[in-house]
N, C-alpha and C positions, 0 to 999 in steps of 0.2 A: 387307054386306061385312064380312069377318072380319080383325081386326088381331092379329098375333103380337107384341105389345109386349114380352113377357118375353124372347123370344129376341133381339130387337133390342137391348134394354138390356144383356143379358149380353155381346153382341158388342162393344158400345161399351166396356163396363167392361174386357174383356180387352185392348182396344186401348189404353186409358188405362194399365192396369197394365203393359203391355209398354213403353209410352213411359217410365213412371215408373221401372220397373226398369232400363231403358237409362240414364236419367239418373243413377240411383243408382250404377250400375256406373261410369258416367263420372266422377261426383263422387268416388267411392271411389278410382278409379284415379288421379285427379288428386291426391287427398290423399296416397296411397301414394308416387307418383312424385315429387311436390314435397317430401314429407317426406324422401325419400332424398336428393334434391338439396340440401335445406337442411343435412342432416348432412355431406354431402360438402363443401359450401361452407364449413362451419364448420371442418372439419378441414384443408381446403386452405388456409384462411386462417391456421390455427395453424402449418401447415408453412412457409408463405412468411414469416410473422413470425419464427419461430424461425431460419429460414435467414438472414434479414437480420440478426438480432442476432448470430448466429454469425460472419457475415462482418465485422460491426463489431468484434467481439472480436479478429479475426485480422488486420485490415487493416494493423496495424503490421509484419506479416511479408510484405506485398506482396499485390497483387491476385490473383495465381495461388493463394496459400495461402488467401486469403479466399474465393475462389470454390470451391475444393475443400472447405473447411469447410462452406460454405453448402450445397453439393450433398449432402454427407454427412448433415447435419442434416435437410434436406428429405426424403431417402430414409427416415430413421428415423421421421419423423412422417407420411409419406403414402406407403404402399406401393402398388405396381402392383396393380390389380384390386380396390381397396378398394370394397366395397358394389357390386360389379358393373361399376365403371368399366372401359370397354374401352380407353381410351387416356388418357394424361396427359402434359403437357409436362414432360419429365424428361430432362436437367436443366432446371431452371427458367431463365427469363431473368433475368439479373443485371446491373443497370446500376450503374456507379460514377460519382458526380458530386461536385462541390464546392460548398458553400454559400458565401454572401457572406463569412462569417468564416473561410473555409478549412476548416471542418469537413468530413469525409467523410460523404457521404450514399449509402446502399446501398439500392437498390430491387430487390425480388425478386418476380417474378410467374409464374404458371402457370395452366393451364386443364386441364379434365378433361371427357371425354364420357361421359355416363351413358345407356345405352339404356333406353328406357321399357318399362313392361309394359302396364298397362291403357290408358295414354294413346295406344297405338298404334291403338286403336279409332277415335279421332278424328283419326288421321293424323299424330301427333307420335311420331316414332321415337326421337329423341334429345334430351337436355337438355345444353346446354353451360354449364359452371360455370367461372368464373374468379375469381382472387383475387390481390391484390397487398399486399405488406408493405414497410415502409420503416424503416430505422434510421439515425439520425444519430449519428455518433461525434465528439463534440466534442474539441477539442484539449486536451492535458494538459501542464502543467509539473511535472516531478518532480525532487526532490532525493533521490538514492539514497544513503544514508548507511550505510556498511559497516564493521563491526567487523573489525579485523585484529590482534587482541591475542594474547598468548602462548598462552592456553588453546585457541585455534583451530588451533594449528600442525599437529596430526595430523589435522584434519578439513578443512583448507582446500581440498584438491583437490575434495572434494564441494561445498563452499561455492561455489568458482569456477564449477563446472558449472551449479549451480542459479541463481546470480546472473547468469550470462551468458544463460541461457534467459529469465530475467525481463526483462533488458534487450531481448532480441529481440522481445518482445511490443509494443514501442512503435514508432511510425511515425517513422523517421529523417528524413522530409521535413516532417512536420507537428508532432509533439510536441517538447518540449524535455526533455532529461534531463541533470542534472549528477551527477557521481560524486564523493563524498566518502568518504575512508577515514580510519580513526582507530585508533590504538593509544595510545601516550603522546603522539606527535605527531599532528596532524590535517593531511590533505593534500587540497587540491582537485585531484583527479586530472583531472577534465574540468569546466571551468567551464560554466555554462549560457549558451546563446546569449541575449544581451540585446537583439538586434535581430530578425532573422528567426527564424521558427520552424524546428525541425529540430535534429538533433544528429549528431555523428560516431559512428555506431554501431561502427565498426571500432575506433576509439580507446578507447571504453569497454570493449569486449570484451577488447581487448589489455591494458588496465590492470587489469581484473579478473583476468585470467589470469596476471599477472605476480606477482613476489614482492618488491615495492618497500618493504614496511613492516616495520620491526623488530617482533618479537613481545615486547611488554612488557605495558603496563597498558591500562586501558579508559577513555579520555577521552570518554565518552558526551556529556557537556554540551557540549564543544567541537565535537563532530561535529554535534550538533543545531544549534548556533549557526551553524556554516558552512552547513548545509543551508538553514536559515531565510534566512540572508544571501543565498545564491544565488537563492532564489525572489524575494526583495525586489528584487534588482538588475535584474530586468526591469521596464521602465516599466509603470505601471498600464494605459495605453492599449494595450499590446501583450501583456499577460498572457493566458494561456489561461483558459478558464472554470473550470477545475478545477486547483487547486495542491495538491500533495501532497508530504509527506516520508515516505519509507519508510526505517525504521531497522532494520538487522539486527544482532543481537548475540548473544553466548552467555553474557553475564554481567551482573552489576550494575555500575553506575558506580563507579569508585574513583579518579578522577583529575580534577583541575580546575586552571585557570590563574589566576594572580594576580600582583600586585606584592608582593614579600616583602623583608624585611630579613634578610640572611644574613651569616654569618661570612666574612671574606676568605679563609679556608683552613679545611680540615676540622680541627675540635678546637683551633683556635688561640684566643688570647685578644683578638684585634684587635676594633676597633669594628665594629658592623654596617654593611653597605653594601647599597644597593638592588640588586635583581635581579628580573627578570620571567621566569616560566617555568611549567612544569606540575608540580604536586606529586602524588604518588601513594601509595597504601597497598596492602598485601596485603589480600585478602579474609579476613574472620574471622567466626565461628569457622571454622577450616579443616575441610573435609569429611573429611580424613584426615591422619595423620601429626602432627608437632609443630604446635603452635598458637601460634606466637610471631611475629605480624605486625610490620612496621616501617613507618614513614612515610618516604618518600624523595623527594628533589628535587635540583636543579630541571631538568627536561627541557625541551628545545625545544618550544614550543607548536605551531609550524607547520613542516612539511617541504615538500619539493617532490617531484614524481614521480620525479625522478632521484636524490634523496637524502632518503629518508623515515625513516632509521634513527634510533634514540634518540641524541640529542646532548645532553650536559649543558651548561648555559649558564655564562657567566662569573659570578663572578670566577675560578673555578678550572677550570671545564670538567669537573669530576668530581662523583661522586655524594656528597650529603649525606644521611646516613641516621641515623635514631634508633637503629638496631640492633634485632635480633629480641628481643622481650620478651613474655611472656605477660600483662604489665600494659599494657592498651590506652591508658593515660593517661601513659605515659613520654614526656616532651617531647623533641623533636629539638633538641639543643643548638646545631646549626649553623644551624637556621632556627627559632627559638624560638617565633615567633607566626604566626598566620594573619591575614590582612587581614579587614575587615568585608565587603568585596565582592570579586567575582571581577574579572578583567580580560581583555578580548579585543582585542588591539591591531590585528588585521588584519580588514578587512571590505571588501566590494565595494559595498554599498548605502549610501545616505545616510540618516541619521536613525535607524539601528539603535542601541539602547543598547550601550555597551561595558563596562558593569559591572552586576552584580546582586548583591543581598545574599546571603550565604551561607546565610541562614535567612529564610524568609518565613512569618510566623505566619498570614497570611491564607489559605494553601493547606493543604488537609487532608494529614495524613500527614507533614508536615515534622518533621525530627529536630532536637531542641534541641542547640545547641553549648554546652558547659559552660565555665565559668571566664572568660567574657567580661568585659572591663574598659572597654568603651566605645570602644576603639581597635583591638581585635582579640581573638583567642582563642588559648589555648595550642595549640601545634602538636604534637598527638599523634595516634595512629591513630584514636581514636574521633571526634575533631572533624574531622579531615581526611576520613575516610570519610564521615561524615554530610554534610559540605559538598558532596562530589562527588555524592552521591545527591540532596541538596536541589537542587543547581543544574540537574541533568538535568531535574527536574520543573518547576523555575522557568522555565528557557529554553523548554521545551516549551509551558508555559502562555502565555508571552509570544508565542510564534509563533502559537498559535491565536487569541490575543486581538488580534493585529495587524490594525488596520483601514486601513492605508495602501495596501492593494492593491485590486484590482477585485473580489476574491472571498476568502473566508476560507481559511486553511490547514488541511488535514487531516493528521493523522499516523497512519500505520500502523506497527505494530512487529511484528517477527518474532524470537522467541526460539528458540535451539537448545540442547537438552540438559537433563538432569534437574537440574543444579546450580541452575537457575533456580527449581526448586521446593523448594530447601533453605533453611530459615530462616537468615539471616546478618545481620551488622552488629549495632550496639547495640540496635536495635529488634527483632532476630530476625525480620525480614520476608523474603519471598521476592523474587527478581529479577522474577518474574512480576507481582507486585503493583505494582512500579515501572513496568514496561513497560505495564501496563494504565492507570496514571495518565498516563504520557507520551502514550499513544494517546487518552486521554479516551474509553476503551471504556465503552459503557453498562453492561457487566456489573461495572464497578468501583464499589465503595462511594463513591469520590471523584468520580464522573461529574458533569461540569458541563454541564447541558442548555442553558446560554447560549452555549456554543462548539460548533463543528463537531465531531461525533462521528467517531472513528476506530475502530480495532479492533486487538486484540492477537491474534497467531497464534502457535502453538507447534508446533515440531517436536521430537519426543522424541529423534530421532537423524537422522543425515544422509540416511537412506533416505526421510524424510518431508519433506525440504527442498523438493524440486521441487513437490509438491502444495501445500505451504504458500505458496510464492512465487506459484503459479498461483491460489490462493484470493485473494491480495491483488490480483493482476492482474484477476481477475473482479470484485472489488469496485470497483476504480478504474474499469474500463470500464463497469460498470453505472451508475455516477454520471455518466459522460461521455456517456451515451446519452439 
């Protein structure tokens, strides 16, 4: 009998080879199709995550606005037909819910269908890919402190518009927002809700849009003090997880409040009498024109929304000024000395300090007051201006260091205009450097890493205000998520 072993073995080998090639094609197809589905899953996940974050940023403007923003961001990140996808759930599913602490929780989900290529050999025609993303928007307590001083008079219409848009970013049902405005006088336009969350958005927008404050000087220290006090007035058990002061100004501090001894009338020889008020100076060196600043007082420290104009306090109810002089150390004879400490007679919270030294050697960048005798300092432009600058930084530092609340206070500052970059004062420093210290900006040489960091933003002119306010909004919302 003759056996044809070679032919039989070749046939078997071809059969095995065919099976092996079929398996290789199958595994290759599986790798290709599953690889495509992995990439699609990754990008779909990024799209729903970005959409959820966008909705969280916009929830203060209502669910409809949040939904529109989420849909827009989803479409930017995941386009129809991506890598051969034949269908995608677009718009995505968006669910709004509330956490136990009343935070807003936004969940965005979507799915896509990917036709297979090689896997069709094994009978699999489609791969279904799904993804879900969630963002939690924690509640925020904000003290919005707005400069309304004289140098803003020509720009204030643009400031109103940008500030109103900024307020609209916050949720009137969940967030708390207080509005403080300052020039020489400081006004609590809208106190913070000390009980339930939420704020009256219409009232804030109307007050920002009004013209209730006289254009005079820049009481930055008192504005910061009032903003800090508003945040403190909410009980620690009810405070939001994020507490923020947002300070807007176009200049350096030049006003502070205190208890003074003054002449009973301008230029008279009578004995000094006590008076409490706000003392202010002109900025110097002047950027243009004559450079003869004066120190003037005493203005009313606090006003009301219905009467926020500059009012001179008793005993005469009129201005006491040193008069214009190019010598920055000419003493104001009507108010000859400055006290050692400031004075803040009105506050809403308990336990807040009502006075601060006019100079704190423990803080970097403080400006020395000259001629002190243990009970006060000579009242001239240099000392008064330095005291106003010192106090703004001292009070900001005290607010950031306050441990009485459930969370630390952060400060964000926004400066408008190129004057903030001009050297001024006895130290020839910029307003920008002061605002960076107030914010505890990491870019500042005086940054304190043991306190909550903030950030300084700058708008060169009014056309940049809206984007600067939006950048602050984004930073606050990022921290609340």
